[in-house]
C-alpha positions as CSV (number, residue, x, y, z in Angstrom):
1,M,183.5,294.7,126.4
2,T,180.3,296.5,127.2
3,L,178.2,297.8,124.4
4,T,176.0,300.9,124.6
5,K,172.3,300.4,124.2
6,R,172.4,302.0,120.7
7,M,175.2,299.6,119.6
8,Q,173.2,296.6,121.0
9,R,170.1,297.7,119.1
10,D,172.2,298.0,115.9
11,V,173.7,294.6,116.4
12,R,170.3,293.1,117.1
13,K,168.9,294.8,114.0
14,Q,171.7,293.5,111.8
15,L,171.2,289.9,113.1
16,R,167.5,290.1,112.5
17,D,167.9,291.5,108.9
18,T,170.2,288.8,107.5
19,G,169.9,290.2,103.9
20,I,171.9,288.8,101.1
21,G,175.1,286.7,101.7
22,T,176.3,283.6,103.4
23,K,176.8,283.1,107.2
24,S,180.5,283.5,106.8
25,Q,180.1,286.8,105.0
26,H,177.7,288.0,107.7
27,A,180.2,286.9,110.4
28,L,183.0,288.8,108.6
29,K,180.9,291.9,108.4
30,L,180.1,291.8,112.1
31,Q,183.8,291.3,112.9
32,Q,184.7,294.3,110.8
33,E,182.0,296.4,112.6
34,Q,183.4,295.3,116.0
35,S,187.0,296.2,115.0
36,K,185.7,299.5,113.7
37,Q,184.1,300.3,117.1
38,E,187.3,299.2,118.9
39,R,189.4,301.5,116.7
40,K,187.1,304.4,117.4
41,V,187.4,303.9,121.2
42,K,191.1,303.5,121.0
43,S,191.6,306.6,118.9
44,R,189.3,308.6,121.2
45,E,191.4,307.6,124.2
46,Q,194.6,308.5,122.4
47,K,193.1,311.9,121.5
48,L,192.1,312.6,125.1
49,A,195.6,311.6,126.3
50,E,197.2,313.9,123.8
51,S,195.0,316.8,124.8
52,K,195.8,316.2,128.5
53,R,199.5,316.1,127.7
54,M,199.3,319.4,125.8
55,F,197.4,321.0,128.6
56,E,200.0,319.9,131.2
57,L,202.7,321.2,128.9
58,K,201.0,324.6,128.6
59,Q,200.6,324.8,132.4
60,Q,204.2,324.0,132.9
61,K,205.3,326.7,130.4
62,K,203.1,329.2,132.1
63,K,204.6,328.4,135.5
64,E,208.1,328.7,134.1
65,K,207.3,332.2,132.7
66,H,206.3,333.5,136.1
67,R,209.0,331.7,138.1
68,G,211.5,334.7,137.7
69,R,209.2,337.3,139.3
């Protein structure tokens, strides 16, 4: 999976600033962030697919309206 430059900077910043917690807590936090990004990408793709489907449906209805002329 490719990361954008911004995401790469954020990951590097989080790795540099360890803060409070154990390594396992830190690993869990990074895993949660990664799954959050994956969810965002997946939901964005679903939203685009749904909008495309609705557009196609509208176009089809428009054609059916003018078919009888």
